[in-house]
C-alpha positions as CSV (number, residue, x, y, z in Angstrom):
1,M,1.6,8.0,14.3
2,S,3.1,9.4,10.8
3,Y,2.3,8.1,7.6
4,A,4.1,8.4,4.1
5,I,3.2,7.0,0.6
6,I,6.5,6.1,-1.6
7,G,5.0,6.6,-5.3
8,F,3.0,9.2,-6.4
9,G,1.4,7.5,-10.0
10,K,-2.3,6.8,-10.1
11,I,-1.9,4.1,-6.9
12,G,-0.1,6.7,-4.9
13,Q,-2.6,9.9,-6.1
14,A,-5.6,7.5,-5.2
15,L,-4.4,6.5,-1.9
16,A,-3.5,9.9,-1.0
17,T,-7.1,10.8,-1.7
18,A,-8.3,9.0,1.0
19,F,-6.0,10.4,3.3
20,A,-7.1,13.8,2.6
21,R,-10.7,12.8,2.5
22,S,-10.4,11.6,5.9
23,N,-8.0,14.9,6.7
24,I,-5.4,12.5,7.7
25,E,-1.8,14.6,7.0
26,V,0.5,11.8,4.7
27,S,4.1,12.3,3.3
28,V,4.3,11.6,-0.3
29,A,8.0,10.8,-1.6
30,T,9.2,9.7,-5.6
31,T,12.8,9.8,-6.6
32,R,12.3,13.2,-7.9
33,D,12.4,16.5,-6.0
34,P,9.4,17.2,-3.9
35,A,9.1,20.4,-6.1
36,S,8.1,18.5,-9.3
37,F,5.4,17.1,-7.7
38,A,4.0,19.6,-5.4
39,S,1.2,21.2,-7.4
40,A,-0.1,17.7,-7.9
41,A,-0.1,17.1,-4.1
42,A,-1.8,20.4,-3.3
43,A,-4.3,19.4,-6.2
44,I,-5.3,16.8,-3.7
45,G,-5.6,18.2,-0.4
46,P,-3.5,20.5,2.6
47,T,-2.9,17.6,4.4
48,I,-0.6,15.9,1.6
49,I,3.0,16.7,2.0
50,P,5.8,16.3,-0.3
51,K,9.2,14.9,0.8
52,T,12.3,13.8,-0.4
53,L,12.4,9.9,-0.2
54,A,14.9,9.9,2.4
55,E,12.3,12.1,4.7
56,A,9.5,9.9,3.8
57,V,11.0,6.6,4.6
58,K,11.3,8.0,8.5
59,A,7.4,7.7,8.9
60,D,5.8,5.0,10.9
61,I,3.8,3.1,8.2
62,V,5.2,3.5,4.9
63,F,3.1,3.1,2.1
64,L,4.8,1.3,-1.3
65,A,3.2,2.5,-4.2
66,V,5.8,1.8,-6.7
67,R,6.4,-0.5,-9.6
68,F,7.1,-3.8,-8.2
69,E,10.3,-3.6,-9.7
70,S,11.8,-0.7,-7.7
71,H,11.0,-1.7,-4.4
72,Q,14.6,-2.7,-3.5
73,D,15.3,0.9,-4.5
74,V,13.3,2.6,-1.6
75,A,14.4,-0.6,0.7
76,K,18.0,0.7,0.1
77,T,17.5,3.9,1.5
78,L,17.8,2.9,5.1
79,T,19.7,-0.2,6.8
80,D,16.6,-0.9,9.4
81,W,13.1,-0.8,8.9
82,Q,12.5,-2.2,12.7
83,G,9.7,-0.3,14.2
84,K,7.9,0.4,10.9
85,T,5.1,-1.1,8.8
86,I,5.1,-1.3,5.3
87,V,2.2,-1.5,3.2
88,D,2.9,-3.4,0.2
89,V,0.5,-2.3,-2.7
90,T,2.9,-3.3,-5.3
91,N,1.9,-6.1,-7.9
92,A,4.2,-8.4,-9.4
93,Y,2.1,-8.9,-13.0
94,G,4.4,-10.3,-15.8
95,V,6.5,-11.6,-13.0
96,S,7.6,-14.9,-13.2
97,P,7.6,-17.5,-10.0
98,E,11.1,-18.4,-10.4
99,E,12.5,-14.8,-10.5
100,L,10.5,-14.5,-7.2
101,G,12.0,-18.1,-6.4
102,G,8.7,-19.7,-6.0
103,R,7.7,-17.6,-3.1
104,P,4.3,-15.0,-3.6
105,S,5.2,-11.5,-4.4
106,S,5.1,-10.0,-0.9
107,R,7.4,-12.8,0.5
108,F,9.8,-11.5,-1.8
109,V,9.3,-7.9,-0.8
110,A,9.4,-8.5,2.5
111,Q,13.1,-9.5,2.5
112,S,14.1,-6.3,1.3
113,F,12.8,-4.5,4.4
114,V,14.9,-5.8,7.2
115,G,13.3,-5.4,10.3
116,G,10.4,-4.1,9.1
117,R,6.5,-5.7,9.4
118,L,5.2,-5.9,6.1
119,V,1.5,-6.4,5.3
120,K,-0.2,-6.8,1.9
121,G,-3.2,-4.3,1.2
122,F,-4.6,-1.8,-0.5
123,N,-3.5,-3.4,-4.2
124,H,-6.7,-5.4,-5.2
125,L,-8.4,-2.3,-6.5
126,G,-7.4,-0.5,-9.8
127,A,-6.8,3.5,-8.8
128,A,-10.1,4.6,-10.1
129,V,-11.8,2.9,-7.6
130,L,-9.2,3.0,-5.2
131,A,-9.6,7.0,-5.4
132,Q,-13.3,6.6,-5.0
133,D,-15.4,7.4,-1.6
134,P,-15.8,4.3,0.0
135,A,-18.8,5.1,1.0
136,I,-21.4,3.1,-1.2
137,H,-25.6,3.0,-0.2
138,G,-24.8,2.7,3.4
139,G,-21.9,0.2,3.3
140,K,-18.2,0.5,3.0
141,R,-15.5,-0.4,0.6
142,V,-13.5,-3.8,1.1
143,V,-9.8,-3.8,1.3
144,F,-8.4,-7.0,2.0
145,L,-5.3,-7.2,4.4
146,V,-2.7,-10.1,4.3
147,S,0.5,-10.4,6.5
148,D,2.2,-12.7,8.4
149,D,2.1,-10.2,11.5
150,D,-0.9,-9.9,13.3
151,D,-0.3,-7.2,15.1
152,A,0.4,-5.2,12.1
153,A,-2.6,-6.3,10.1
154,A,-4.6,-5.2,12.9
155,E,-2.6,-1.6,12.9
156,I,-3.4,-1.1,9.0
157,G,-7.1,-2.6,9.5
158,A,-7.6,-0.1,12.1
159,L,-6.2,2.8,9.6
160,A,-8.3,1.3,6.8
161,D,-11.0,1.9,8.9
162,R,-10.0,5.6,9.5
163,L,-10.1,5.9,6.0
164,G,-13.8,5.2,5.6
165,F,-13.3,1.2,4.1
166,S,-14.0,-1.9,5.5
167,P,-10.5,-4.1,5.9
168,I,-10.8,-7.8,5.7
169,E,-8.1,-10.1,7.1
170,L,-7.3,-12.9,4.5
171,G,-4.3,-14.2,7.2
172,G,-0.7,-15.0,6.5
173,L,0.8,-13.9,3.0
174,S,1.5,-17.7,2.1
175,E,-2.2,-18.6,2.5
176,G,-4.5,-15.7,1.8
177,G,-2.2,-13.9,-0.1
178,L,-2.1,-15.9,-2.9
179,L,-5.7,-14.5,-3.7
180,V,-4.7,-10.7,-3.8
181,Q,-1.4,-11.3,-5.9
182,A,-0.4,-11.7,-9.5
183,R,1.6,-14.9,-10.1
184,G,3.1,-15.0,-13.4
185,K,0.7,-13.9,-16.0
186,S,-2.4,-14.0,-14.2
187,W,-4.1,-12.6,-11.2
188,G,-5.3,-13.9,-7.8
189,R,-8.9,-14.6,-7.6
190,L,-9.6,-11.2,-5.8
191,I,-7.9,-8.9,-7.8
192,F,-10.1,-6.3,-9.2
193,K,-13.1,-7.9,-7.1
194,D,-15.0,-4.4,-5.8
195,L,-17.2,-5.6,-3.0
196,V,-18.7,-3.6,-0.6
197,K,-19.6,-4.9,3.0
198,F,-23.0,-3.9,5.1
199,D,-22.7,-3.7,8.8
């Protein structure tokens, strides 16, 4: 299984830190030349591999950690996303419901990734919190996952567990998804809630 993070801003680097902590190799890419962020990747760890966007999207699981309005540019790098799982880490704060056709933002994102399986996840925590060790006082930091594809949600749940988090599935994109998505200038009720699960 191969992994990539598209976007290497604060959220992308926080995700890369989680992969490095668990010693899992992950490609990182932006629209820029990989040499321009190679030193930042190296500072996080040796398992963080800078690549071009075209190379990175070949991964089996692709984390979409770009600004919401940039997701279509990423989607255009492949004509068919068949067999790939896209983890939507974007937040559409400030985008009007009318612009989204009244749909949750992840449903809007999903339509651009033809053939791919979309999971909303890892987006409810700020970058500084997401980058921290998720092991807290004997518990694990929670990440919420939402998808219309149960198998894809389970796949990302297993990865979240490997990364040290406690995944909680909230159901479909139009149901539980509304709890972790911005709508216009209001946040879903679970956005920024830093929760810890104790088994």
